[in-house]
C-alpha positions in Angstrom: 74.4 70.9 97.6 73.4 72.9 94.6 73.2 75.8 97.4 76.8 75.9 98.6 78.1 76.3 95.1 76.5 79.6 94.5 77.3 80.6 98.4 81.1 79.6 97.7 79.7 81.8 94.3 78.9 84.3 96.3 81.6 85.0 98.8 84.1 85.4 95.7 82.6 88.8 95.2 84.2 91.6 94.9 83.0 95.6 94.1 84.5 98.6 92.6 87.1 100.4 95.4 85.2 103.8 95.9 87.9 106.7 97.4 86.5 110.2 98.0 82.9 108.9 97.6 84.0 108.5 94.1 83.6 104.8 92.7 86.7 104.1 90.3 85.0 101.8 87.4 86.4 99.2 85.1 85.9 98.2 81.9 85.2 95.6 79.9 88.7 94.3 80.5 89.7 95.4 83.6 91.0 98.3 83.2 90.5 100.8 85.5 89.3 104.8 85.3 92.2 107.0 85.3 89.4 110.0 85.4 87.8 108.6 88.4 91.3 108.2 90.5 91.7 111.5 89.1 88.6 113.4 90.8 89.3 111.2 93.3 92.4 112.8 93.8 91.3 116.6 94.0 91.0 116.5 90.3 93.7 119.6 89.6 94.4 119.8 85.9 98.1 119.1 86.1 97.5 116.6 87.3 95.2 114.9 84.5 95.7 111.3 83.2 96.7 112.6 79.7 99.5 115.1 82.2 101.1 111.7 83.6 100.8 109.6 80.1 102.9 112.6 78.3 105.5 111.5 81.2 109.3 109.6 80.2 108.0 107.5 83.8 104.7 106.3 82.0 105.6 106.0 78.5 108.5 104.0 80.4 106.5 101.3 82.3 103.6 101.0 79.6 106.7 99.6 77.3 107.6 97.2 80.3 104.3 96.3 81.5 103.0 95.3 77.6 107.2 92.9 77.4 106.3 91.6 80.9 102.5 90.8 81.0 102.5 87.1 79.1 98.9 86.9 80.4 97.4 89.5 78.2 95.1 88.3 75.1 96.2 89.2 71.9 95.4 93.3 70.9 94.2 94.3 74.1 96.0 97.2 75.0 97.5 98.5 78.6 95.9 101.4 78.0 92.8 102.5 76.5 91.6 106.0 75.9 87.9 105.6 74.7 85.9 109.4 73.3 82.7 109.9 73.5 80.2 107.0 74.4 78.4 105.9 77.8 81.8 105.9 79.2 84.4 107.8 78.1 88.0 108.5 80.1 91.1 106.9 80.3 91.7 103.2 81.8 94.4 101.2 83.0 95.8 98.3 83.9 95.8 98.0 87.7 99.9 98.3 87.9 99.5 101.6 85.9 96.2 103.1 88.1 99.2 102.8 91.3 101.9 104.5 88.8 99.3 107.0 87.9 98.3 107.8 91.4 101.7 108.1 93.0 102.6 110.5 90.4 100.1 112.4 92.2 101.2 112.5 96.1 102.4 109.0 97.6 99.1 109.8 100.3 97.1 109.3 97.4 99.1 106.3 96.0 98.8 104.3 99.9 95.4 105.6 99.7 94.5 103.7 96.6 96.4 100.9 97.3 94.1 100.5 100.1 91.3 100.7 98.5 92.2 98.6 95.5 93.0 95.9 98.6 89.2 96.2 100.8 87.9 96.0 96.7 89.8 92.7 96.6 88.4 91.5 100.3 86.2 88.2 100.3 82.5 89.1 101.6 81.1 86.8 104.1 77.5 86.5 102.4 74.3 86.8 104.1 72.7 83.4 104.6 68.9 82.3 105.3 68.2 80.8 108.4 67.4 77.6 105.7 71.2 77.7 105.1 72.5 78.3 108.5 71.1 75.9 109.9 72.5 73.1 106.7 76.0 74.6 107.7 75.2 73.4 111.3 74.3 70.2 110.5 76.7 69.8 107.8 79.5 70.7 110.8 77.8 68.1 112.8 77.9 65.4 110.8 82.0 66.1 110.6 82.1 66.1 114.0 80.1 63.1 114.6 83.1 61.2 111.9 86.3 62.3 113.2 84.1 61.8 116.7 83.7 58.1 114.8 87.3 58.0 112.8 88.6 58.5 116.4 86.8 56.3 118.6 88.3 53.4 115.7 91.9 54.4 116.3 91.3 54.1 119.8 90.7 50.1 120.2 93.3 49.7 117.6 95.7 51.3 119.7 94.7 48.9 122.8 94.4 46.1 120.6 98.1 46.3 119.9 99.3 47.3 123.4 97.8 43.5 124.5 100.3 42.5 122.5 103.0 44.6 124.0 103.3 43.2 127.7 106.6 43.3 129.8 108.4 40.1 130.5 106.4 38.7 127.8 108.6 35.5 124.6 108.4 35.4 121.4 106.8 31.9 121.5 104.3 33.8 122.7 103.9 36.9 121.2 103.5 34.4 118.2 100.6 32.4 119.2 99.1 35.8 119.7 99.2 36.9 115.6 97.6 33.0 114.4 100.0 31.4 111.9 102.6 33.5 112.7 106.2 31.4 112.4 108.0 31.6 115.8 111.9 31.0 114.1 111.2 33.7 111.3 109.4 36.5 113.4 112.2 35.4 116.6 114.8 35.8 113.7 113.2 39.4 112.6 112.9 40.6 116.2 116.8 40.2 117.1 117.0 42.1 114.0 115.8 44.7 115.1 116.2 44.3 118.5 113.2 44.4 120.2 114.3 41.4 122.4 116.5 40.9 124.6 117.7 38.4 127.1 116.6 37.9 130.6 117.3 35.3 133.4 117.4 31.1 132.2 118.4 32.5 128.7 114.6 32.7 127.4 114.4 35.9 125.3 111.5 38.3 125.8 109.9 41.2 124.2 111.8 44.7 124.9 109.1 47.7 126.2 110.7 49.5 122.9 108.0 48.3 121.5 105.2 49.9 123.8 106.7 52.8 123.9 106.5 53.7 120.4 102.9 52.7 120.2 101.9 54.8 122.8 104.5 57.4 120.4 
């Protein structure tokens, strides 16, 4: 139903990470605001994004990520600096943002990791009473359908059990199957080891067949 599709879409929505009360915004390409991370860490000048970008470690990370990230759209940068405008700042790929946080401090990196994970967790939507009733109705229908399937399977097994009785001869078994060639069926049962000899050289169907059905 249309309402169910909307519910699914709502459940997949994510929120921006919040660290120390600071919302870590993203740009249109999904890159994270390093300036917001810097502010959330305490805003120490020596730990500013531009200071990190000057390091050899940052340059190597950027180069490696550009080489290994094959799904980047043509011309898209893993780091983008915006001067002026409505949303100025340095925005970076999520992996670089986490690396930047680790450069600030190991403790801050763990904090950023957790915040990023929390922002991606699927959240249950607020459902109306009507939506809850619809879900309950669907669940009830599924239970009834499953009950019917189980009942049909139980009846089929019961029918099969009546075919396999201790001491039942091959001709008797064939007649119960309506139209099955007795000799062909007898040869097949011998081949698979489902018949055995009793007193008077009469072939009877093994209880093995019954055990096979019960399991």
